[in-house]
C-alpha positions as CSV (number, residue, x, y, z in Angstrom):
1,X,-81.6,24.9,143.6
2,X,-80.2,26.6,140.5
3,X,-83.2,29.3,140.2
4,X,-86.0,30.4,142.4
5,X,-89.6,28.0,142.5
6,X,-91.0,31.0,139.8
7,X,-87.9,29.5,137.3
8,X,-89.0,26.2,138.0
9,X,-92.8,27.2,137.7
10,X,-92.1,28.8,134.2
11,X,-89.8,26.2,132.6
12,X,-92.6,23.6,133.3
13,X,-95.4,26.0,131.7
14,X,-92.8,26.5,128.7
15,X,-92.6,22.3,128.3
16,X,-96.6,22.1,129.0
17,X,-97.7,24.9,126.9
18,X,-95.5,23.1,123.8
19,X,-95.7,19.7,124.0
20,X,-99.7,20.1,125.4
21,X,-100.4,22.6,122.7
22,X,-98.9,20.3,120.0
23,X,-100.6,17.2,121.0
24,X,-104.1,19.7,120.9
25,X,-103.5,21.0,117.5
26,X,-103.1,17.4,116.4
27,X,-106.3,16.1,118.0
28,X,-108.7,19.5,117.1
29,X,-107.6,19.1,113.2
30,X,-109.3,16.0,113.4
31,X,-112.6,17.6,113.7
32,X,-112.0,21.4,113.0
33,X,-111.1,23.3,110.0
34,X,-107.4,24.5,110.6
35,X,-104.7,25.3,108.2
36,X,-103.3,21.6,108.3
37,X,-106.7,20.3,107.4
38,X,-107.7,22.7,104.9
39,X,-104.3,22.0,103.5
40,X,-104.4,18.6,103.2
41,X,-107.4,18.4,100.9
42,X,-105.8,20.9,98.5
43,X,-102.5,19.1,98.1
44,X,-104.6,16.0,97.7
45,X,-106.2,17.5,94.9
46,X,-102.8,19.3,93.3
47,X,-101.5,15.6,93.3
48,X,-104.6,14.4,91.7
49,X,-104.1,16.9,88.9
50,X,-100.1,16.1,88.5
51,X,-101.1,12.7,87.4
52,X,-102.8,14.0,84.5
53,X,-100.1,16.5,83.0
54,X,-97.5,15.1,80.7
55,X,-95.3,18.6,81.6
56,X,-94.7,19.0,85.2
57,X,-92.3,21.8,85.1
58,X,-94.7,24.0,87.0
59,X,-95.1,21.5,90.0
60,X,-91.2,21.1,90.0
61,X,-90.9,25.0,90.3
62,X,-93.3,25.4,93.0
63,X,-91.8,22.3,95.1
64,X,-88.6,24.3,94.4
65,X,-89.8,27.3,95.9
66,X,-90.9,25.8,98.9
67,X,-87.8,24.2,99.4
68,X,-85.6,27.1,99.4
69,X,-88.0,28.7,102.1
70,X,-87.1,25.7,104.4
71,X,-83.3,26.0,103.4
72,X,-83.1,29.7,104.3
73,X,-84.6,28.6,108.0
74,X,-82.2,25.8,107.8
75,X,-79.3,27.8,107.4
76,X,-80.3,30.6,109.6
77,X,-81.1,28.2,112.4
78,X,-77.7,27.2,112.5
79,X,-75.9,31.1,112.7
80,X,-78.3,31.4,115.9
81,X,-77.0,28.2,117.3
82,X,-73.9,29.1,116.8
83,X,-74.4,32.6,118.2
84,X,-75.8,30.9,121.1
85,X,-73.1,28.5,121.7
86,X,-70.8,31.6,121.5
87,X,-72.6,33.1,124.5
88,X,-71.6,30.6,126.6
89,X,-68.0,32.0,126.6
90,X,-69.3,35.4,127.3
91,X,-71.6,34.5,130.4
92,X,-70.3,37.6,132.5
93,X,-71.0,40.4,129.7
94,X,-74.5,38.7,129.0
95,X,-75.0,39.0,133.0
96,X,-73.8,42.6,132.8
97,X,-76.1,43.5,130.1
98,X,-79.0,41.2,131.7
99,X,-78.5,43.8,134.7
100,X,-78.3,46.6,133.4
101,X,-82.2,46.4,131.9
102,X,-84.9,47.7,134.2
103,X,-87.1,45.7,136.0
104,X,-85.1,42.1,135.3
105,X,-84.4,39.6,138.1
106,X,-80.5,39.4,139.3
107,X,-78.6,37.1,136.9
108,X,-77.3,33.8,138.6
109,X,-74.4,32.4,136.4
110,X,-75.9,28.9,136.6
111,X,-79.2,29.6,135.8
112,X,-78.0,31.7,132.7
113,X,-76.0,28.6,131.3
114,X,-79.3,26.7,131.5
115,X,-81.4,29.5,129.5
116,X,-78.4,29.6,127.1
117,X,-78.7,25.8,126.9
118,X,-82.6,25.8,126.5
119,X,-82.4,28.4,123.6
120,X,-79.6,25.8,121.8
121,X,-81.9,23.0,122.4
122,X,-84.9,24.6,120.8
123,X,-82.7,25.4,117.3
124,X,-81.3,22.3,117.3
125,X,-84.7,21.0,117.5
126,X,-85.8,23.4,114.8
127,X,-82.5,22.8,112.7
128,X,-83.8,18.5,112.8
129,X,-87.1,19.4,111.6
130,X,-86.5,22.0,108.7
131,X,-83.4,19.4,107.6
132,X,-85.9,16.5,107.5
133,X,-89.1,18.7,105.6
134,X,-86.4,19.2,103.2
135,X,-85.7,15.8,102.4
136,X,-89.6,15.1,102.6
137,X,-89.8,17.8,99.7
138,X,-87.3,15.8,98.0
139,X,-88.9,12.6,98.0
140,X,-92.2,14.2,97.0
141,X,-90.1,15.4,93.6
142,X,-88.9,11.8,93.3
143,X,-92.7,10.5,93.4
144,X,-93.8,12.8,91.0
145,X,-91.0,11.9,88.9
146,X,-91.8,8.4,89.1
147,X,-95.8,8.8,88.7
148,X,-97.3,7.5,85.2
149,X,-99.6,9.7,83.0
150,X,-103.0,9.2,83.7
151,X,-104.9,11.7,81.2
152,X,-108.0,10.5,81.8
153,X,-107.7,11.1,86.1
154,X,-110.0,8.2,86.8
155,X,-107.5,5.2,87.6
156,X,-108.4,4.0,91.2
157,X,-104.6,3.1,91.3
158,X,-102.9,6.3,89.9
159,X,-105.6,8.0,92.4
160,X,-104.1,6.2,95.4
161,X,-100.5,7.3,94.1
162,X,-101.7,11.0,93.9
163,X,-103.2,10.6,97.3
164,X,-99.7,9.0,99.1
165,X,-97.9,11.9,97.6
166,X,-100.0,14.0,99.0
167,X,-99.6,12.3,102.4
168,X,-95.7,12.7,102.2
169,X,-96.0,16.2,101.1
170,X,-98.3,16.6,104.2
171,X,-95.4,15.2,106.7
172,X,-92.6,17.4,104.7
173,X,-95.2,20.6,105.6
174,X,-95.8,19.2,109.2
175,X,-91.9,19.3,110.0
176,X,-91.7,22.8,108.2
177,X,-94.8,24.0,111.0
178,X,-93.1,22.4,114.0
179,X,-89.6,23.8,112.8
180,X,-91.4,27.5,112.7
181,X,-93.2,26.9,116.0
182,X,-90.2,25.9,117.3
183,X,-88.8,29.9,116.6
184,X,-91.8,30.9,118.5
185,X,-91.4,29.2,121.9
186,X,-88.1,30.2,121.2
187,X,-89.2,33.8,121.4
188,X,-90.8,33.0,124.4
189,X,-87.4,31.5,126.2
190,X,-85.8,35.2,125.4
191,X,-88.1,36.7,128.0
192,X,-86.8,34.0,130.8
193,X,-83.5,36.1,130.6
194,X,-85.8,39.0,132.0
195,X,-87.8,37.3,134.4
196,X,-89.7,34.1,135.2
197,X,-92.9,36.0,134.8
198,X,-92.3,37.3,131.8
199,X,-91.4,33.7,130.5
200,X,-94.5,32.7,131.4
201,X,-96.9,35.4,130.2
202,X,-94.5,34.7,126.6
203,X,-95.5,31.1,126.7
204,X,-99.0,31.9,127.0
205,X,-99.2,34.5,124.1
206,X,-97.6,32.1,121.7
207,X,-99.9,29.6,122.7
208,X,-102.8,32.3,122.0
209,X,-101.1,33.2,118.9
210,X,-100.5,29.9,117.2
211,X,-104.4,28.9,117.7
212,X,-105.6,32.0,116.2
213,X,-103.3,31.5,113.3
214,X,-103.9,28.0,112.4
215,X,-107.7,28.0,113.6
216,X,-109.6,31.2,113.4
217,X,-107.1,33.4,110.9
218,X,-108.8,34.5,107.9
219,X,-106.5,32.7,106.2
220,X,-108.1,29.4,107.1
221,X,-111.1,31.1,106.5
222,X,-110.7,32.0,103.1
223,X,-108.9,28.5,102.1
224,X,-112.0,26.6,103.7
225,X,-114.3,28.8,101.2
226,X,-111.8,27.7,98.7
227,X,-112.1,24.4,99.3
228,X,-115.8,24.5,99.3
229,X,-115.7,26.0,95.7
230,X,-113.6,23.7,94.2
231,X,-115.3,20.6,95.7
232,X,-118.7,21.7,93.7
233,X,-116.3,21.1,90.1
234,X,-117.3,17.9,88.9
235,X,-114.0,16.9,88.4
236,X,-112.8,17.3,91.6
237,X,-116.0,15.0,92.6
238,X,-114.8,12.6,89.8
239,X,-111.5,12.0,91.9
240,X,-113.2,11.6,95.1
């Protein structure tokens, strides 16, 4: 065995926490208010407003700002990945650093490489998510550019088109969220270098943090209340 039974338990906890929370959040978002659900409604309203505007410079600027944020994370992920891959050639020095940390377990050469491989895999996945998110936001830009003008905002065909624009934007946001989630679990994976028990605790803490922010945060409450006010607008009800 490369590691101890506790190491295997910690790795199993990591996989269950990440995969399990992803599936749980998707299912719960269908029945409970959360960031994903309330923002979906906001995007629908945004896109229905777009088709009624002749000048869409503001929308292009907002989307460009979103893309810049994602591009920052994509480029940062490449730098981090390069650093992690470089550590493969400095495993002995890394073991010395780990061994000097109080309460850390004695480093195992093969296990340290497994831990580095896990980190590298996480950031590769994050890079794929960020770049896919960027591409999808590009698709939204094209769809906005192709959208005909409907000043009345009542054309059913155009309202359907607006909803599909919101769907594509939703998918882009989900990919961005998955990329950010990779960073959260990468922080937990760092704790494995210290002790597998710390890794287990960090996984549970990440899941708790993600749940609180996506389902119980003040931001979710504020956006939900804002959506309730928005739904009282006659123009919004007309587009439903």
